[in-house]
C-alpha positions as CSV (number, residue, x, y, z in Angstrom):
1,X,9.2,-99.3,81.7
2,X,11.2,-98.3,84.8
3,X,12.8,-95.0,84.2
4,X,16.6,-94.9,84.2
5,X,18.1,-94.2,87.6
6,X,19.4,-90.6,87.8
7,X,23.1,-90.2,87.7
8,X,25.4,-87.5,89.1
9,X,25.2,-84.0,87.7
10,X,26.8,-83.8,84.3
11,X,28.8,-80.7,83.2
12,X,27.1,-79.8,79.9
13,X,26.1,-76.1,79.7
14,X,22.5,-77.0,78.9
15,X,22.0,-79.6,81.6
16,X,19.1,-77.7,83.2
17,X,17.2,-77.2,80.0
18,X,14.7,-80.0,80.9
19,X,13.7,-77.9,83.9
20,X,13.1,-75.0,81.6
21,X,10.8,-77.2,79.4
22,X,9.0,-78.5,82.4
23,X,8.2,-75.1,83.8
24,X,7.1,-73.7,80.5
25,X,4.6,-76.5,80.4
26,X,3.0,-75.6,83.7
27,X,-0.4,-73.9,83.7
28,X,-0.3,-72.7,87.3
29,X,1.6,-69.7,88.5
30,X,3.4,-71.6,91.3
31,X,4.7,-75.1,91.5
32,X,6.4,-77.2,94.2
33,X,8.5,-80.1,93.1
34,X,10.2,-82.8,95.2
35,X,13.9,-83.3,94.8
36,X,13.3,-86.8,93.6
37,X,10.9,-85.6,90.9
38,X,13.3,-82.9,89.9
39,X,16.0,-85.6,89.5
40,X,13.6,-87.5,87.2
41,X,13.0,-84.3,85.1
42,X,16.7,-83.5,84.8
43,X,17.9,-87.1,84.4
44,X,20.5,-86.7,87.2
45,X,20.7,-86.2,91.0
46,X,21.0,-82.7,92.4
47,X,24.4,-81.9,93.9
48,X,24.7,-82.0,97.7
49,X,24.8,-78.2,97.9
50,X,21.2,-78.0,96.4
51,X,19.9,-80.3,99.1
52,X,21.6,-78.6,102.0
53,X,22.2,-75.0,101.3
54,X,19.5,-72.4,100.3
55,X,22.2,-70.1,98.7
56,X,22.7,-72.7,95.9
57,X,19.2,-71.8,94.6
58,X,19.9,-68.1,95.0
59,X,23.0,-68.0,92.7
60,X,23.1,-65.3,90.0
61,X,21.5,-65.6,86.6
62,X,24.8,-66.7,85.0
63,X,24.8,-70.0,86.8
64,X,23.3,-73.0,84.9
65,X,20.8,-74.0,87.6
66,X,19.4,-70.4,87.7
67,X,19.1,-70.4,83.9
68,X,17.0,-73.5,84.1
69,X,14.1,-71.5,85.7
70,X,14.8,-68.0,84.5
71,X,14.9,-69.1,80.8
72,X,11.3,-70.3,81.4
73,X,10.3,-67.0,82.9
74,X,10.1,-68.3,86.5
75,X,11.8,-67.4,89.8
76,X,13.0,-69.5,92.7
77,X,10.8,-69.1,95.9
78,X,12.1,-71.5,98.6
79,X,13.3,-74.9,99.5
80,X,11.9,-77.1,102.3
81,X,14.7,-79.4,103.4
82,X,12.3,-81.3,105.7
83,X,9.8,-82.0,102.9
84,X,12.6,-82.3,100.3
85,X,10.9,-79.9,97.9
86,X,11.7,-76.7,95.9
87,X,9.1,-74.1,95.0
88,X,9.1,-71.9,91.9
89,X,6.7,-69.1,90.7
90,X,6.0,-67.6,87.3
91,X,7.3,-64.1,86.9
92,X,4.8,-61.3,86.2
93,X,5.0,-59.7,82.8
94,X,7.1,-56.5,82.7
95,X,4.0,-54.4,82.1
96,X,2.5,-55.5,85.4
97,X,5.8,-55.8,87.4
98,X,7.0,-52.2,86.8
99,X,10.5,-51.3,88.1
100,X,12.2,-54.1,90.0
101,X,13.4,-54.0,93.6
102,X,14.3,-56.5,96.2
103,X,11.3,-58.9,96.6
104,X,10.5,-58.2,100.2
105,X,11.3,-54.4,99.8
106,X,8.8,-54.1,97.0
107,X,6.1,-55.7,99.2
108,X,6.6,-53.2,102.0
109,X,4.4,-50.2,101.9
110,X,6.3,-47.0,102.4
111,X,5.2,-44.8,105.2
112,X,4.5,-41.1,104.4
113,X,7.6,-39.0,105.0
114,X,7.5,-36.7,108.1
115,X,9.7,-33.7,108.8
116,X,13.0,-35.0,110.3
117,X,12.5,-38.6,109.3
118,X,13.8,-40.7,106.5
119,X,12.1,-40.4,103.1
120,X,10.7,-43.9,102.5
121,X,10.8,-45.2,99.0
122,X,7.6,-46.2,97.2
123,X,6.7,-49.8,97.1
124,X,8.0,-50.2,93.6
125,X,11.5,-48.8,93.8
126,X,13.8,-48.2,90.8
127,X,16.5,-50.7,90.3
128,X,20.0,-49.6,91.4
129,X,23.3,-50.6,89.9
130,X,25.9,-52.6,91.8
131,X,28.2,-49.6,91.5
132,X,25.7,-47.5,93.3
133,X,25.3,-50.2,96.0
134,X,29.1,-49.9,96.6
135,X,29.3,-46.2,96.7
136,X,26.0,-44.7,98.0
137,X,24.0,-47.3,99.8
138,X,24.0,-48.8,103.3
139,X,22.7,-52.3,104.1
140,X,21.8,-52.9,107.8
141,X,21.5,-56.5,109.1
142,X,21.2,-57.8,112.7
143,X,23.6,-59.9,114.7
144,X,22.3,-63.3,115.8
145,X,22.1,-65.2,119.1
146,X,23.4,-68.4,117.4
147,X,27.2,-68.2,117.0
148,X,30.1,-70.3,115.9
149,X,32.8,-71.1,118.5
150,X,36.5,-70.7,118.2
151,X,38.8,-68.1,116.8
152,X,42.2,-66.6,117.7
153,X,43.5,-63.6,119.7
154,X,44.2,-61.5,116.6
155,X,42.3,-58.2,116.8
156,X,42.9,-55.2,114.5
157,X,41.2,-51.9,115.0
158,X,41.4,-51.0,111.3
159,X,38.9,-53.7,110.5
160,X,36.3,-52.4,112.9
161,X,33.4,-49.9,113.0
162,X,35.5,-48.0,115.5
163,X,37.9,-47.1,112.8
164,X,35.2,-46.6,110.1
165,X,33.3,-44.1,112.1
166,X,36.2,-41.8,112.9
167,X,35.3,-39.5,115.9
168,X,32.0,-41.2,116.4
169,X,34.0,-44.5,116.7
170,X,35.6,-43.2,119.8
171,X,32.2,-42.6,121.3
172,X,31.1,-46.0,120.2
173,X,34.2,-47.6,121.8
174,X,33.4,-45.9,125.2
175,X,29.8,-47.0,125.0
176,X,31.0,-50.6,124.4
177,X,33.2,-50.4,127.4
178,X,30.4,-49.1,129.6
179,X,27.9,-51.7,128.4
180,X,30.5,-54.5,128.9
181,X,31.0,-53.4,132.5
182,X,27.3,-53.2,133.1
183,X,26.6,-56.6,131.6
184,X,29.5,-58.3,133.2
185,X,31.3,-59.0,130.0
186,X,35.1,-59.3,130.3
187,X,37.0,-56.3,129.0
188,X,39.2,-56.4,126.0
189,X,40.4,-54.2,123.0
190,X,37.2,-55.0,121.2
191,X,35.1,-53.5,124.0
192,X,37.1,-50.4,124.5
193,X,39.5,-51.9,127.0
194,X,43.1,-53.1,127.0
195,X,44.7,-56.5,127.1
196,X,42.7,-59.6,128.0
197,X,42.3,-60.7,124.4
198,X,39.6,-63.3,123.7
199,X,39.1,-65.7,120.8
200,X,38.0,-63.6,117.8
201,X,36.3,-64.4,114.5
202,X,35.2,-62.0,111.7
203,X,31.6,-61.1,112.3
204,X,30.3,-62.8,109.2
205,X,32.0,-66.0,110.3
206,X,30.9,-65.7,113.9
207,X,27.1,-65.4,113.4
208,X,25.2,-68.5,112.4
209,X,21.5,-67.5,112.9
210,X,18.7,-68.1,110.5
211,X,19.3,-65.2,108.2
212,X,23.1,-66.0,108.0
213,X,22.4,-69.6,107.3
214,X,19.7,-68.9,104.7
215,X,21.8,-66.5,102.8
216,X,25.2,-68.2,103.3
217,X,26.7,-64.9,104.4
218,X,29.6,-66.6,106.0
219,X,30.4,-68.5,102.8
220,X,30.1,-65.7,100.3
221,X,32.4,-65.6,97.2
222,X,35.1,-63.0,97.3
223,X,33.3,-60.4,95.2
224,X,30.1,-60.7,97.2
225,X,32.0,-60.5,100.5
226,X,33.7,-57.3,99.3
227,X,30.4,-55.8,98.3
228,X,29.1,-56.6,101.8
229,X,32.2,-55.2,103.5
230,X,31.8,-51.9,101.7
231,X,28.1,-51.5,102.0
232,X,26.9,-53.2,105.2
233,X,26.9,-52.6,108.9
234,X,25.7,-55.2,111.5
235,X,23.7,-53.9,114.4
236,X,24.8,-55.8,117.5
237,X,23.6,-56.2,121.1
238,X,27.1,-56.1,122.5
239,X,29.0,-54.0,120.0
240,X,26.4,-51.5,118.8
241,X,27.7,-51.4,115.2
242,X,30.0,-53.8,113.4
243,X,31.7,-54.1,110.1
244,X,31.3,-57.5,108.5
245,X,35.0,-58.3,108.9
246,X,35.3,-57.0,112.4
247,X,36.9,-59.5,114.8
248,X,34.4,-60.3,117.6
249,X,34.1,-62.7,120.5
250,X,31.3,-65.2,121.1
251,X,28.7,-63.4,123.3
252,X,25.1,-63.8,124.5
253,X,23.9,-60.2,124.9
254,X,20.9,-59.8,122.7
255,X,19.0,-56.5,121.9
256,X,15.9,-57.7,123.8
257,X,17.8,-58.8,126.9
258,X,17.4,-56.9,130.1
259,X,20.3,-55.3,131.9
260,X,20.8,-55.3,135.7
261,X,19.2,-51.9,135.9
262,X,16.0,-53.2,134.2
263,X,16.5,-51.6,130.8
264,X,16.5,-53.6,127.6
265,X,19.7,-53.5,125.7
266,X,18.1,-51.8,122.8
267,X,17.0,-48.9,125.0
268,X,20.5,-48.6,126.5
269,X,22.0,-48.3,123.0
270,X,19.4,-45.7,121.9
271,X,20.4,-43.6,125.0
272,X,24.1,-44.0,124.5
273,X,24.8,-42.7,121.1
274,X,24.0,-45.5,118.6
275,X,21.5,-43.4,116.6
276,X,24.1,-40.5,116.4
277,X,26.8,-42.9,115.3
278,X,24.7,-44.2,112.5
279,X,23.7,-40.7,111.5
280,X,27.3,-39.6,111.4
281,X,28.2,-42.5,109.1
282,X,25.3,-41.8,106.8
283,X,26.1,-38.1,106.6
284,X,29.9,-38.5,106.3
285,X,29.7,-41.4,103.9
286,X,27.4,-39.9,101.3
287,X,24.8,-42.6,101.8
288,X,21.6,-42.0,99.7
289,X,19.8,-45.3,100.3
290,X,19.4,-47.4,103.4
291,X,18.3,-51.1,103.0
292,X,17.0,-52.3,106.3
293,X,16.9,-56.0,107.1
294,X,16.4,-55.5,110.9
295,X,13.9,-56.7,113.4
296,X,12.1,-54.3,115.7
297,X,14.5,-54.3,118.7
298,X,17.5,-53.5,116.5
299,X,15.6,-50.7,114.8
300,X,14.6,-49.4,118.2
301,X,18.3,-49.3,119.3
302,X,18.9,-47.0,116.3
303,X,16.2,-44.6,117.4
304,X,13.8,-45.7,114.7
305,X,16.2,-44.9,111.8
306,X,15.3,-41.3,111.7
307,X,17.7,-40.2,108.9
308,X,17.2,-37.1,106.8
309,X,18.0,-37.1,103.1
310,X,18.0,-40.8,102.4
311,X,15.7,-43.3,100.8
312,X,14.7,-45.9,103.3
313,X,13.9,-49.4,102.0
314,X,12.4,-51.6,104.7
315,X,12.1,-55.4,104.5
316,X,9.6,-57.2,106.8
317,X,11.7,-59.2,109.3
318,X,11.1,-62.9,109.5
319,X,13.1,-65.8,111.1
320,X,11.5,-68.9,109.7
321,X,9.6,-70.5,106.8
322,X,8.8,-69.0,103.5
323,X,9.1,-65.4,104.7
324,X,12.7,-66.0,105.8
325,X,13.5,-67.5,102.3
326,X,12.1,-64.4,100.7
327,X,14.0,-62.1,103.1
328,X,17.2,-64.0,102.4
329,X,16.6,-64.0,98.7
330,X,16.1,-60.2,98.7
331,X,19.4,-59.7,100.5
332,X,21.3,-61.9,98.2
333,X,19.8,-60.3,95.1
334,X,20.7,-56.9,96.5
335,X,24.3,-57.9,96.8
336,X,24.6,-59.5,93.4
337,X,22.4,-57.5,91.2
338,X,21.9,-54.2,93.0
339,X,18.1,-54.5,92.7
């Protein structure tokens, strides 16, 4: 008998229970299912968001699709839009898993602490509450070379890292002005100058690179966006440090680009106060934990993140494939669950 053609997603609370039953019946610890096969299991077609946006699979545990695999004791791993598949893995028993932490963070072996450097957390870090994330942690993410166009000339200093950093913000503003002049970037209030306003978009809406797309950072819900605004700084080739809501122009200066004097941008920032600006924010803001989602060039611009008195949680950088999915998943879970 030909199976009934799957229909659109119903609205019943238990609509993903067939997925729970399917996963409970698997003997392997990891399973990859095509979207078509998943539609057969569920009895309805997946919504368009599931097929096109990785963040649909990274929703919190209260969402019906997440309960479908979590109630079975499984976790989402990745989607492959080209192959039209989704991969799940069986969770380890609590006795083996130990204290939870962001998936990629937990995989990173902590380096032994040295005098004058950050104290790196053990590979299995204790879970932290969302409240702690808001009040005592700093998340560092990179800018991206891929950007969305458009914007308007509205620029407000109070939304920027210049305002957030206080006296160190004045130094950052002057460094921006000098770098813009050296790199041939038109001056403006965002770069420590006056007048000559450009088309601005908030940083989260401007950047469209792999990490931003995989996590849907530009499309976060209001509470997640607020969490990120309070707890996150973006490390930028042109701006040094950015808040997530800071109005920025479209630009092409990357951390690994070479300036006319032959220095890479990351080296220029390291020599023009970026490590000190970050250290000032950490010290003055009562930061106890730094969650780093930065590639090597951005870490280099910050002087290697030598910060005393903080726990440093490092995530291995990736920009494609399964590793990117895990990196993105770790960041989303950190925002939503504080772990």
